[in-house]
N, CA, C and O atoms as a MOPAC input file, in Angstrom:
PM7 MOZYME 1SCF
protein

 N     46.79300 1     7.48900 1   -85.72700 1
 C     46.17400 1     6.83000 1   -84.87000 1
 C     44.76500 1     6.42000 1   -85.46600 1
 O     44.12900 1     7.02400 1   -86.33000 1
 N     44.51100 1     5.55300 1   -84.97400 1
 C     42.95400 1     4.89400 1   -85.10100 1
 C     41.74200 1     5.28700 1   -83.97800 1
 O     42.13700 1     5.44600 1   -82.82300 1
 N     40.52800 1     5.42700 1   -84.20300 1
 C     39.82100 1     5.74000 1   -83.20000 1
 C     39.91600 1     4.68100 1   -82.14500 1
 O     39.54200 1     5.04400 1   -81.03000 1
 N     40.32600 1     3.48200 1   -82.25900 1
 C     40.32400 1     2.39900 1   -80.99900 1
 C     41.57200 1     2.85300 1   -80.17100 1
 O     41.70800 1     2.83000 1   -78.94700 1
 N     42.33800 1     3.21800 1   -81.01000 1
 C     43.80400 1     3.14000 1   -80.17900 1
 C     43.51200 1     4.60600 1   -79.27100 1
 O     44.07700 1     4.66700 1   -78.17800 1
 N     42.49100 1     5.99400 1   -79.77300 1
 C     42.77700 1     6.94500 1   -79.27400 1
 C     41.82100 1     6.65100 1   -77.58700 1
 O     42.07000 1     7.03500 1   -76.44400 1
 N     40.81000 1     5.89100 1   -78.10300 1
 C     40.14300 1     5.51000 1   -76.87100 1
 C     40.63600 1     4.98900 1   -75.62900 1
 O     40.31600 1     5.30400 1   -74.48200 1
 N     41.56000 1     4.04700 1   -76.08300 1
 C     42.53800 1     3.48700 1   -75.21100 1
 C     43.45100 1     4.30500 1   -74.30300 1
 O     43.48900 1     4.29400 1   -73.07300 1
 N     44.10400 1     4.94500 1   -75.07600 1
 C     45.09000 1     5.93600 1   -74.90700 1
 C     44.39900 1     6.99100 1   -73.88700 1
 O     45.19900 1     7.26600 1   -72.99400 1
 N     43.09900 1     7.70100 1   -73.73500 1
 C     42.04900 1     8.67300 1   -73.53700 1
 C     41.95000 1     7.65000 1   -72.18000 1
 O     42.42000 1     8.03900 1   -71.11100 1
 N     41.33800 1     6.38400 1   -72.29500 1
 C     40.85500 1     6.07000 1   -71.11100 1
 C     41.89000 1     5.79700 1   -69.93500 1
 O     41.70100 1     5.96900 1   -68.73100 1
 N     43.17800 1     5.27000 1   -70.66300 1
 C     44.32200 1     4.95300 1   -69.38400 1
 C     44.87500 1     6.35800 1   -69.27800 1
 O     45.69500 1     6.50000 1   -68.37000 1
 N     44.61300 1     7.38800 1   -69.98200 1
 C     45.90700 1     8.84600 1   -69.26800 1
 C     44.54000 1     8.94400 1   -68.25800 1
 O     44.95000 1     8.94700 1   -67.09700 1
 N     43.03300 1     9.02600 1   -68.30300 1
 C     42.37100 1     9.70100 1   -67.84800 1
 C     42.34200 1     9.40400 1   -66.31400 1
 O     42.08800 1    10.15900 1   -65.37500 1
 N     42.80000 1     7.60300 1   -66.34800 1
 C     42.58700 1     6.68400 1   -65.29200 1
 C     43.91200 1     6.77100 1   -64.28300 1
 O     44.08900 1     6.13300 1   -63.24500 1
 N     44.85500 1     7.83000 1   -64.95100 1
 C     46.56900 1     8.00800 1   -64.44800 1
 C     47.46900 1     6.71400 1   -64.12400 1
 O     48.19200 1     6.45400 1   -63.16200 1
 N     47.10900 1     5.91100 1   -65.44500 1
 C     48.01000 1     4.44100 1   -65.60300 1
 C     49.31100 1     4.90400 1   -66.66600 1
 O     49.22900 1     5.88400 1   -67.40800 1
 N     50.30500 1     4.16000 1   -66.59800 1
 C     51.09300 1     4.06200 1   -67.87700 1
 C     50.83800 1     2.99000 1   -68.40900 1
 O     50.21200 1     2.09300 1   -67.84400 1
 N     51.38600 1     2.91800 1   -69.83100 1
 C     51.54700 1     1.53500 1   -70.93500 1
 C     51.78600 1     0.53000 1   -70.43000 1
 O     51.20700 1    -0.48300 1   -70.82300 1
 N     52.88500 1     0.46700 1   -69.20300 1
 C     53.45400 1    -1.00200 1   -68.72500 1
 C     52.17400 1    -0.82200 1   -67.80500 1
 O     51.29400 1    -1.51200 1   -68.31800 1
 N     51.76500 1    -0.29100 1   -66.84600 1
 C     50.75100 1    -0.49500 1   -66.02600 1
 C     49.74500 1    -1.02000 1   -66.46700 1
 O     49.23200 1    -1.93700 1   -65.82600 1
 N     49.17800 1    -0.58100 1   -67.69600 1
 C     47.97300 1    -1.49700 1   -68.18900 1
 C     48.47000 1    -2.49200 1   -68.74900 1
 O     47.69000 1    -3.42100 1   -68.95900 1
 N     49.78500 1    -2.64400 1   -69.14600 1
 C     50.25100 1    -3.75600 1   -69.82400 1
 C     49.84900 1    -5.11900 1   -68.59900 1
 O     48.96800 1    -5.97600 1   -68.65900 1
 N     50.71000 1    -4.90700 1   -67.73200 1
 C     50.56500 1    -5.64700 1   -66.68800 1
 C     49.37500 1    -6.29800 1   -66.01800 1
 O     49.33700 1    -7.41700 1   -65.50800 1
 N     48.21900 1    -5.22300 1   -66.12800 1
 C     47.09600 1    -5.48800 1   -65.56700 1
 C     46.47200 1    -6.24300 1   -66.77300 1
 O     45.61000 1    -6.97200 1   -66.28400 1
 N     46.49800 1    -6.37800 1   -67.86100 1
 C     46.04200 1    -7.12100 1   -68.97700 1
 C     46.97400 1    -8.43900 1   -69.35500 1
 O     46.55800 1    -9.38500 1   -70.02400 1
 N     48.19300 1    -8.33900 1   -68.85200 1
 C     48.89600 1    -9.51100 1   -69.10200 1
 C     49.69100 1    -9.39200 1   -71.04200 1
 O     50.15000 1   -10.33600 1   -71.68500 1
 N     49.63700 1    -8.65900 1   -71.26300 1
 C     50.33700 1    -7.77500 1   -72.61000 1
 C     51.49200 1    -7.34500 1   -72.14600 1
 O     51.73900 1    -7.16800 1   -70.95300 1
 N     52.72100 1    -7.04000 1   -73.64600 1
 C     53.95600 1    -6.31700 1   -73.27400 1
 C     53.25600 1    -5.31200 1   -73.63100 1
 O     52.20500 1    -5.21100 1   -74.26300 1
 N     54.36500 1    -4.14100 1   -72.87500 1
 C     54.04500 1    -2.53600 1   -72.66400 1
 C     53.89700 1    -2.21100 1   -74.41800 1
 O     52.90400 1    -1.61000 1   -74.82900 1
 N     54.76400 1    -2.58100 1   -75.17300 1
 C     55.06300 1    -2.19700 1   -76.68000 1
 C     53.75700 1    -2.53900 1   -77.36900 1
 O     53.28200 1    -1.81600 1   -78.24500 1
 N     53.01500 1    -4.00500 1   -76.82300 1
 C     51.95100 1    -4.26000 1   -77.61900 1
 C     50.94300 1    -3.23400 1   -77.31100 1
 O     50.07200 1    -3.03100 1   -78.15700 1
 N     50.93800 1    -2.40600 1   -75.96900 1
 C     49.84800 1    -1.17500 1   -75.56200 1
 C     50.39500 1    -0.03900 1   -76.57400 1
 O     49.66800 1     0.73500 1   -77.19600 1
 N     51.77200 1    -0.07600 1   -76.62700 1
 C     51.94000 1     1.49900 1   -77.70900 1
 C     51.39300 1     1.25200 1   -79.02000 1
 O     51.04600 1     2.18500 1   -79.74400 1
 N     51.27800 1    -0.21400 1   -79.43400 1
 C     51.22700 1    -0.54100 1   -80.75900 1
 C     49.47600 1    -0.04400 1   -81.02600 1
 O     48.95600 1     0.67300 1   -81.88200 1
 N     48.96700 1    -0.74500 1   -79.95000 1
 C     47.47100 1    -0.57600 1   -80.27400 1
 C     47.09300 1     0.89600 1   -80.09800 1
 O     46.16200 1     1.40600 1   -80.72100 1
 N     47.95500 1     1.63900 1   -79.11100 1
 C     47.49100 1     3.35400 1   -79.07000 1
 C     47.71100 1     4.19200 1   -80.32000 1
 O     47.00700 1     5.15300 1   -80.62900 1
 N     48.83200 1     3.70400 1   -81.06500 1
 C     49.40000 1     4.19800 1   -81.98100 1
 C     48.48100 1     3.87100 1   -83.53100 1
 O     48.53700 1     4.51300 1   -84.58100 1
 N     47.75500 1     2.79200 1   -83.24300 1
 C     46.79000 1     2.30400 1   -84.76300 1
 C     47.55100 1     1.28300 1   -85.14100 1
 O     46.94100 1     0.32800 1   -85.62200 1
 N     48.61200 1     1.21400 1   -85.06800 1
 C     49.08600 1     0.04600 1   -85.87800 1
 C     49.26300 1    -1.25500 1   -85.82800 1
 O     49.95300 1    -1.93700 1   -86.58600 1
 N     48.35100 1    -1.74400 1   -84.52700 1
 C     47.86800 1    -2.83600 1   -84.25900 1
 C     46.62800 1    -3.03700 1   -83.76100 1
 O     46.17500 1    -2.40200 1   -82.80900 1
 N     45.99500 1    -3.96800 1   -84.40800 1
 C     43.87300 1    -4.56400 1   -83.94900 1
 C     44.55600 1    -5.15000 1   -82.86200 1
 O     45.64300 1    -5.68800 1   -83.07100 1
 N     43.92800 1    -5.11000 1   -81.40300 1
 C     44.04400 1    -6.62700 1   -80.46000 1
 C     42.99400 1    -7.47000 1   -81.13700 1
 O     42.10500 1    -7.23700 1   -81.95700 1
 N     43.45400 1    -8.61400 1   -80.44500 1
 C     42.11800 1    -9.82400 1   -80.48600 1
 C     41.06100 1    -9.81400 1   -79.82500 1
 O     41.24700 1    -9.35000 1   -78.70000 1
 N     40.07900 1   -10.10600 1   -80.01600 1
 C     38.67300 1    -9.95000 1   -79.29300 1
 C     38.79300 1   -10.21700 1   -77.65300 1
 O     38.10700 1    -9.65900 1   -76.79600 1
 N     39.94300 1   -11.31200 1   -77.40800 1
 C     40.41200 1   -11.45200 1   -76.15300 1
 C     40.99200 1   -10.43500 1   -75.31900 1
 O     40.69000 1   -10.17300 1   -74.15500 1
 N     41.97500 1    -9.82100 1   -76.14200 1
 C     42.56400 1    -8.28900 1   -75.48000 1
 C     41.24500 1    -7.34900 1   -75.54700 1
 O     41.02300 1    -6.77200 1   -74.48200 1
 N     40.37500 1    -7.09700 1   -76.54000 1
 C     39.42000 1    -6.00300 1   -76.32100 1
 C     38.28400 1    -6.56300 1   -75.19200 1
 O     37.55800 1    -5.69300 1   -74.71200 1
 N     38.11400 1    -7.74300 1   -74.80900 1
 C     37.20300 1    -7.97500 1   -73.31000 1
 C     38.28700 1    -7.54800 1   -72.49300 1
 O     37.84000 1    -6.72800 1   -71.69100 1
 N     39.67200 1    -7.75000 1   -72.30500 1
 C     40.56300 1    -7.72200 1   -71.17200 1
 C     40.23400 1    -6.09200 1   -71.11600 1
 O     39.84400 1    -5.67800 1   -70.02400 1
 N     40.34200 1    -5.24600 1   -72.07200 1
 C     40.50900 1    -3.87700 1   -72.24700 1
 C     39.16500 1    -3.54500 1   -71.75500 1
 O     39.23000 1    -3.00100 1   -70.65300 1
 N     38.14500 1    -3.66800 1   -72.13400 1
 C     36.61900 1    -3.15000 1   -71.86800 1
 C     36.40700 1    -3.73600 1   -70.30700 1
 O     35.92800 1    -2.96900 1   -69.47100 1
 N     36.67600 1    -4.75300 1   -70.02400 1
 C     36.80500 1    -5.04400 1   -68.35500 1
 C     37.52800 1    -4.32400 1   -67.54600 1
 O     36.98000 1    -3.72300 1   -66.62200 1
 N     38.92300 1    -4.25300 1   -67.75300 1
 C     39.27900 1    -3.15700 1   -67.05600 1
 C     38.93800 1    -1.60900 1   -67.19600 1
 O     39.18400 1    -0.95100 1   -66.18600 1
 N     38.44900 1    -0.97100 1   -68.20600 1
 C     38.04000 1     0.32300 1   -68.12600 1
 C     36.68800 1     0.28000 1   -68.03200 1
 O     36.20400 1     1.31000 1   -68.50000 1
 N     35.82100 1    -0.53100 1   -67.59700 1
 C     34.85400 1    -0.45300 1   -67.46200 1
 C     33.78000 1     0.20000 1   -68.92700 1
 O     32.89000 1     1.02700 1   -69.13000 1
 N     34.20500 1    -0.33000 1   -69.31100 1
 C     33.42300 1     0.26800 1   -70.84900 1
 C     32.98400 1    -0.82500 1   -71.97300 1
 O     33.83600 1    -1.71200 1   -72.00600 1
 N     32.16400 1    -1.00200 1   -72.70000 1
 C     31.65900 1    -1.87800 1   -73.45800 1
 C     32.61000 1    -2.35300 1   -74.63000 1
 O     33.12800 1    -1.33100 1   -75.08000 1
 N     33.00700 1    -3.32900 1   -75.23600 1
 C     33.52700 1    -3.62300 1   -76.46900 1
 C     33.42400 1    -2.76000 1   -77.43800 1
 O     34.33000 1    -2.29200 1   -78.12800 1
 N     31.83000 1    -2.47000 1   -77.49600 1
 C     31.40100 1    -1.58100 1   -78.44500 1
 C     32.10200 1     0.10400 1   -78.44600 1
 O     32.37500 1     0.72400 1   -79.47400 1
 N     32.28300 1     0.58400 1   -77.12500 1
 C     32.74900 1     1.76000 1   -77.14900 1
 C     34.20700 1     1.85100 1   -77.50100 1
 O     34.77500 1     2.88200 1   -77.85900 1
 N     34.83800 1     0.47700 1   -77.34100 1
 C     36.14200 1     0.64400 1   -77.77100 1
 C     36.39200 1     0.36700 1   -79.45000 1
 O     37.06100 1     0.99300 1   -80.27100 1
 N     35.93400 1    -0.29700 1   -79.51700 1
 C     35.70800 1    -0.74100 1   -81.08700 1
 C     34.97800 1     0.25700 1   -82.20200 1
 O     35.35500 1     0.40600 1   -83.36400 1
 N     34.00300 1     0.81300 1   -81.65500 1
 C     33.34500 1     2.10400 1   -82.68200 1
 C     33.33800 1     3.15800 1   -82.02900 1
 O     33.33700 1     4.13900 1   -82.77300 1
 N     33.33100 1     3.47400 1   -80.62500 1
 C     33.09400 1     4.81100 1   -79.68600 1
 C     31.71000 1     4.64900 1   -79.83300 1
 O     31.18000 1     5.75300 1   -79.96600 1
 N     30.85400 1     3.66100 1   -79.86400 1
 C     29.41100 1     3.90400 1   -79.46600 1
 C     29.18800 1     3.54700 1   -77.65400 1
 O     29.76000 1     2.68300 1   -76.99000 1
 N     28.51700 1     4.20400 1   -77.36800 1
 C     28.42600 1     4.41300 1   -75.82600 1
 C     26.99700 1     3.74700 1   -75.46100 1
 O     25.99800 1     4.34200 1   -75.86400 1
 N     26.80200 1     2.30100 1   -74.56700 1
 C     25.98800 1     1.59300 1   -74.32600 1
 C     25.30300 1     2.33800 1   -72.95100 1
 O     25.94200 1     3.22000 1   -72.37700 1
 N     24.05300 1     1.95100 1   -72.50000 1
 C     23.77800 1     2.36300 1   -70.92100 1
 C     24.46800 1     2.08900 1   -70.01200 1
 O     24.39700 1     2.74700 1   -68.97400 1
 N     25.55700 1     0.76300 1   -70.18000 1
 C     26.24900 1     0.67800 1   -69.20500 1
 C     27.34500 1     1.91200 1   -68.73700 1
 O     27.60400 1     2.23700 1   -67.57800 1
 N     27.97300 1     2.56400 1   -70.13600 1
 C     28.97000 1     3.46600 1   -70.29600 1
 C     28.67400 1     4.98600 1   -69.63300 1
 O     29.44100 1     5.93100 1   -69.45000 1
 N     27.60900 1     4.86600 1   -69.42400 1
 C     27.18300 1     6.19400 1   -68.94200 1
 C     27.04800 1     6.24600 1   -67.42700 1
 O     26.52700 1     7.12000 1   -66.73400 1
 N     27.59000 1     5.19900 1   -67.10400 1
 C     28.07000 1     5.36000 1   -65.36800 1
 C     29.21600 1     5.40200 1   -65.45600 1
 O     29.58100 1     5.89800 1   -64.39000 1
 N     30.26200 1     5.15200 1   -66.18900 1
 C     31.76300 1     5.94000 1   -66.45500 1
 C     32.48700 1     4.93700 1   -65.26800 1
 O     33.32000 1     5.31400 1   -64.44300 1
 N     32.07100 1     3.89700 1   -65.37900 1
 C     32.57400 1     2.74900 1   -64.15800 1
 C     34.39800 1     3.16600 1   -64.28100 1
 O     35.01800 1     3.36700 1   -63.23700 1
 N     34.88000 1     3.22800 1   -65.20700 1
 C     36.42000 1     3.59600 1   -65.56800 1
 C     36.76100 1     4.51700 1   -64.65500 1
 O     37.71800 1     4.32700 1   -63.90400 1
 N     35.87800 1     5.83200 1   -64.60200 1
 C     36.30600 1     7.17500 1   -63.88900 1
 C     35.97900 1     6.59600 1   -62.65700 1
 O     36.87200 1     6.86000 1   -61.85200 1
 N     34.98100 1     5.83900 1   -62.09600 1
 C     34.73700 1     5.84300 1   -60.84800 1
 C     36.06200 1     5.14400 1   -60.36900 1
 O     36.74100 1     5.71200 1   -59.51300 1
 N     36.54300 1     3.66900 1   -60.99800 1
 C     37.66300 1     2.99100 1   -60.76700 1
 C     38.82800 1     3.82500 1   -60.22500 1
 O     39.42300 1     3.75200 1   -59.15000 1
 N     39.02600 1     4.87800 1   -61.58400 1
 C     40.28900 1     5.58100 1   -61.24200 1
 C     40.01500 1     6.45400 1   -60.12200 1
 O     41.04300 1     6.68900 1   -59.48800 1
 N     39.05900 1     6.97300 1   -59.69700 1
 C     38.95900 1     7.89100 1   -58.51400 1
 C     39.23100 1     7.00600 1   -57.47300 1
 O     39.87500 1     7.76100 1   -56.74500 1
 N     39.19600 1     5.97600 1   -56.90800 1
 C     38.78000 1     4.85600 1   -55.93800 1
 C     40.35400 1     4.11200 1   -56.04600 1
 O     40.61000 1     3.07900 1   -55.42700 1
 N     41.00100 1     4.56700 1   -56.62100 1
 C     42.73300 1     3.99100 1   -56.74600 1
 C     42.96700 1     4.12100 1   -55.98700 1
 O     42.59300 1     5.22900 1   -55.60300 1
 N     43.62200 1     3.45700 1   -55.10700 1
 C     44.78000 1     4.03400 1   -53.89000 1
 C     43.81800 1     4.43900 1   -52.83100 1
 O     44.46900 1     4.88000 1   -51.88400 1
 N     42.78500 1     4.46700 1   -52.63900 1
 C     41.93900 1     4.66900 1   -51.34800 1
 C     41.47900 1     3.81000 1   -50.84800 1
 O     40.89600 1     2.85100 1   -51.35300 1
 N     41.76300 1     4.13700 1   -49.37800 1
 C     41.45500 1     3.00300 1   -48.37500 1
 C     40.06900 1     2.40900 1   -48.51300 1
 O     39.20800 1     2.85300 1   -49.27300 1
 N     39.92300 1     1.31600 1   -47.67300 1
 C     38.29700 1     0.84800 1   -47.99400 1
 C     37.43100 1     1.85700 1   -47.12100 1
 O     36.43200 1     2.33800 1   -47.65700 1
 N     37.79800 1     2.27200 1   -45.58300 1
 C     36.95200 1     3.25100 1   -45.46100 1
 C     36.96200 1     4.17900 1   -46.26200 1
 O     35.98300 1     3.78700 1   -46.89700 1
 N     37.36800 1     5.46000 1   -46.97400 1
 C     37.61300 1     6.20500 1   -47.90400 1
 C     36.81000 1     6.17300 1   -49.20900 1
 O     36.26400 1     7.06800 1   -49.85400 1
 N     36.93700 1     4.60100 1   -49.42000 1
 C     35.59500 1     4.15500 1   -50.68300 1
 C     34.29500 1     3.89200 1   -50.21300 1
 O     33.39000 1     3.82100 1   -51.04400 1
 N     34.03200 1     3.72200 1   -48.91800 1
 C     32.84700 1     3.23600 1   -48.10500 1
 C     32.15200 1     4.82900 1   -47.76900 1
 O     30.94800 1     5.08700 1   -47.78700 1
 N     33.22700 1     5.74400 1   -47.47800 1
 C     32.78900 1     7.02600 1   -47.26600 1
 C     31.96800 1     7.55500 1   -48.25000 1
 O     30.83400 1     8.01500 1   -48.11500 1
 N     32.84000 1     7.41600 1   -49.54700 1
 C     32.53400 1     8.20100 1   -50.94400 1
 C     31.01600 1     7.34300 1   -51.44200 1
 O     30.16200 1     7.99900 1   -52.04000 1
 N     30.83500 1     6.21600 1   -51.21500 1
 C     29.94400 1     5.44900 1   -51.40900 1
 C     28.50300 1     6.13300 1   -50.57000 1
 O     27.50600 1     6.58900 1   -51.12900 1
 N     28.71900 1     6.05200 1   -49.30200 1
 C     27.76200 1     6.78300 1   -48.15500 1
 C     27.32900 1     8.34300 1   -48.98000 1
 O     26.13500 1     8.64400 1   -48.99100 1
 N     28.25100 1     9.19800 1   -49.58500 1
 C     27.97000 1    10.34900 1   -49.85200 1
 C     26.96700 1    10.20500 1   -51.38300 1
 O     26.01900 1    10.93200 1   -51.68000 1
 N     27.44200 1     9.20700 1   -52.07700 1
 C     26.89000 1     9.09100 1   -53.32000 1
 C     25.21300 1     8.64000 1   -53.11200 1
 O     24.25200 1     8.96500 1   -53.81100 1
 N     25.25000 1     7.88100 1   -52.03900 1
 C     23.99200 1     7.33100 1   -52.06400 1
 C     23.04800 1     8.52600 1   -51.34100 1
 O     21.88200 1     8.73400 1   -51.67600 1
 N     23.65700 1     9.16400 1   -50.44200 1
 C     22.93200 1    10.43000 1   -49.79600 1
 C     22.56400 1    11.21400 1   -50.63700 1
 O     21.47900 1    11.61000 1   -50.21100 1
 N     22.81800 1    11.82900 1   -51.80500 1
 C     22.92300 1    12.88100 1   -52.43600 1
 C     21.79500 1    12.17100 1   -53.47300 1
 O     20.89500 1    12.86500 1   -53.94600 1
 N     21.92700 1    10.54400 1   -53.83200 1
 C     20.26100 1    10.10800 1   -54.57900 1
 C     19.49800 1    10.16700 1   -54.07400 1
 O     18.42900 1    10.51000 1   -54.57800 1
 N     19.66300 1     9.79800 1   -52.51700 1
 C     18.09800 1     9.63300 1   -51.80400 1
 C     17.54200 1    11.16400 1   -51.65200 1
 O     16.31800 1    11.20800 1   -51.78000 1
 N     18.12100 1    12.34400 1   -51.42500 1
 C     17.92100 1    13.65800 1   -51.63200 1
 C     16.95800 1    14.01400 1   -52.91900 1
 O     15.94100 1    14.70300 1   -52.99500 1
 N     17.72500 1    13.22900 1   -53.94200 1
 C     16.91500 1    13.85100 1   -55.41800 1
 C     15.70300 1    12.74700 1   -55.46300 1
 O     14.80100 1    12.92000 1   -56.28200 1
 N     15.68200 1    11.81900 1   -54.74400 1
 C     14.45000 1    10.88700 1   -54.55600 1
 C     13.53900 1    11.76400 1   -53.84600 1
 O     12.60100 1    12.33300 1   -54.40400 1
 N     13.83700 1    11.88100 1   -52.51900 1
 C     12.72800 1    13.05600 1   -51.94100 1
 C     12.20700 1    14.15300 1   -52.50700 1
 O     11.11300 1    14.61600 1   -52.18300 1
 N     13.04000 1    14.68600 1   -53.48100 1
 C     12.57500 1    15.67100 1   -53.88300 1
 C     11.35900 1    15.51900 1   -54.97000 1
 O     10.25700 1    16.05900 1   -54.87400 1
 N     11.71500 1    14.83800 1   -55.80700 1
 C     10.63000 1    14.22100 1   -56.71100 1
 C      9.14700 1    13.60800 1   -56.13200 1
 O      8.32800 1    13.13000 1   -56.91700 1

């Protein structure tokens, strides 16, 4: 398995989605996702862009394992936590996070 394939598989499993679900979201076949994850296929730049957008990470991270400042937000993890939640639940979570950061700012 290559580095990129490992990173795609890790992001996918952390997000709790199957290869079939990921394939559907980025408009490729399930077998193509399996080939990427196994390192037997290098995706085109278009597919790298779709994967990075879906997971909320940079293309640099997918290709090289390098984190950019945006990746520190762990957008993909936030997205997976929100998946299946109602708009009311998501808004409640946002209020909690905002309140938490406000309280930290008040201490400074």
